[in-house]
C-alpha positions in Angstrom: 33.0 -8.7 39.1 29.8 -9.2 41.1 28.2 -5.7 40.7 25.2 -5.5 38.5 26.9 -3.8 35.6 26.8 -6.3 32.8 24.4 -6.7 29.9 23.5 -10.1 28.5 22.6 -10.2 24.8 20.8 -13.2 23.5 21.0 -13.6 19.7 18.6 -16.4 18.8 19.2 -16.9 15.1 18.0 -19.3 12.4 20.8 -21.9 12.9 22.3 -21.1 16.3 21.8 -19.4 19.6 24.4 -17.1 21.0 25.0 -15.3 24.3 27.2 -12.2 24.5 28.0 -10.5 27.8 29.1 -6.8 27.6 30.5 -4.6 30.4 29.1 -1.1 31.1 31.3 0.5 28.4 30.1 -1.9 25.8 33.2 -4.1 25.6 32.5 -7.8 24.9 33.4 -9.9 27.9 32.6 -13.3 26.4 30.6 -15.0 23.7 29.0 -18.5 23.7 27.3 -20.1 20.7 25.4 -23.4 20.1 23.8 -24.7 16.9 20.5 -26.5 16.8 18.6 -28.7 14.4 16.5 -27.7 11.4 13.5 -29.9 10.6 12.6 -30.2 7.0 9.4 -32.3 6.8 8.6 -31.5 3.2 10.2 -29.5 0.4 10.0 -25.8 1.2 9.0 -26.4 4.9 11.4 -25.4 7.6 10.6 -26.0 11.3 12.5 -26.1 14.6 11.8 -27.7 18.0 11.0 -24.8 20.3 12.3 -26.9 23.3 15.6 -27.4 21.6 15.8 -23.7 20.9 15.1 -23.0 24.6 17.7 -25.6 25.7 20.3 -24.0 23.4 19.6 -20.6 24.9 19.9 -21.9 28.4 23.2 -23.6 27.4 24.8 -20.5 26.0 23.7 -18.3 28.9 25.2 -20.8 31.3 28.4 -21.1 29.3 28.8 -17.3 29.0 28.3 -16.8 32.7 30.8 -19.6 33.5 33.4 -18.3 31.0 33.2 -14.8 32.4 33.2 -15.8 36.1 29.9 -14.0 36.5 26.6 -15.0 38.0 23.0 -14.1 37.0 23.1 -11.5 39.8 25.7 -9.6 37.8 23.4 -9.0 34.9 21.7 -5.7 34.9 19.8 -6.0 31.6 19.0 -8.6 29.0 18.3 -8.0 25.3 17.0 -10.5 22.8 17.6 -10.4 19.0 15.8 -13.2 17.2 14.9 -14.8 13.9 11.9 -12.5 13.3 8.7 -14.2 12.1 9.4 -17.7 13.3 6.2 -18.7 15.1 5.6 -20.7 18.3 2.3 -21.6 19.8 2.3 -23.2 23.2 -0.1 -24.3 25.9 -0.1 -21.7 28.6 -0.9 -24.2 31.3 1.8 -26.8 30.5 4.4 -24.6 28.7 4.6 -27.2 26.0 4.5 -26.2 22.3 1.6 -27.7 20.4 3.8 -28.0 17.3 7.2 -27.2 16.0 8.2 -23.6 15.5 7.5 -22.7 11.9 10.5 -20.8 10.7 10.4 -17.4 8.9 11.7 -18.9 5.6 9.2 -21.8 5.5 6.7 -21.8 2.7 4.2 -24.3 4.2 1.5 -21.6 4.3 1.8 -20.7 0.6 -1.6 -22.4 -0.1 -3.3 -20.3 2.6 -1.8 -17.2 1.1 -2.9 -18.1 -2.4 -6.5 -18.6 -1.1 -6.5 -15.2 0.6 -5.2 -13.6 -2.6 -7.7 -15.4 -4.8 -10.5 -13.9 -2.6 -9.1 -10.5 -3.4 -8.0 -9.7 0.2 -4.5 -8.3 -0.6 -5.6 -4.6 -0.4 -7.5 -5.2 2.9 -4.5 -6.9 4.4 -2.2 -4.1 3.3 -4.5 -1.4 4.6 -5.0 -3.0 8.0 -1.5 -4.3 8.6 0.8 -2.6 6.2 2.0 -6.0 5.1 1.6 -8.1 2.0 0.1 -11.6 2.1 3.1 -13.9 2.3 4.1 -17.1 4.1 6.9 -15.1 5.8 4.5 -13.5 8.2 3.1 -15.1 11.3 -0.6 -14.8 10.7 -0.9 -17.6 8.1 1.4 -19.7 10.3 -1.0 -19.4 13.2 -3.9 -20.4 10.9 -1.9 -23.4 9.6 -1.2 -24.6 13.1 -4.9 -24.1 14.3 -6.1 -25.9 11.1 -3.6 -28.8 11.1 -2.6 -29.6 14.7 -5.2 -31.8 16.4 -6.9 -30.0 19.3 -5.1 -26.7 18.7 -8.1 -24.8 17.6 -10.2 -26.0 20.5 -7.4 -25.1 23.0 -7.2 -21.6 21.4 -11.0 -21.1 21.7 -10.8 -22.0 25.4 -7.9 -19.4 25.8 -5.4 -22.0 26.6 -2.8 -21.2 23.9 -0.2 -18.5 23.7 1.5 -17.3 20.5 4.7 -15.5 19.9 7.8 -15.1 17.8 10.9 -16.5 19.3 11.6 -13.5 21.4 8.2 -13.8 23.1 8.7 -17.5 23.6 12.1 -16.9 25.2 10.8 -14.1 27.4 8.0 -16.4 28.6 10.5 -19.2 29.4 13.0 -16.9 31.0 10.4 -15.4 33.3 8.7 -18.8 34.0 5.5 -17.6 32.3 5.2 -14.3 34.3 5.7 -12.2 31.2 
C-alpha cells in the first residue's frame, strides 16, 4: 500500500472537517470526520476559530491515514473543498489569525453593505466583480476586520497580513507558509 497512488480529499465544511482517501480507481478507502465549534457573538453573526478548523483538519487527515494503514508518502494528490466565502485574515510572520474566521452565512457586515448601496455603488460592484453587494462575499468581511480589529489595518498597510477563504488558509498551513 506504500506506492503513491492515493488521493486525499479534504472537505472542510461549515460544521465539520472530513478527510476521504480514494484509490487510483476512485474507490473510497476510508473517511474520517470531526465537528468543530460555531461562535455566535451576536444575533446573525457566525464565526469560527481558524486554529480549531486547522486542528480538525490535521486530526481527520491523521485518522484517515491511520485507518487506511497509509502514510503521507502514499498520497499522490490532495484536493480541498471548502465552505466558500468564509474569510480568514492572518499575520504572515506569526501564522496567527488576527480574528475569528467570519463564516459565509454571517450577516455582521450588513451595515457596510447598506452603506455601499446607499452610495449608489451596486452597479459599479456588479460591473467590476459580477457580484451583488451582500455580506456573503469576502470583501466586506475584510473591511469589517480591518475596521474593527485593533492593529489589523496597520499590519495590512505594512504588508504583514494575508487573506484567504478556508481553502487558502489550509493550503498555507499544509505547506508551512510556502504557498
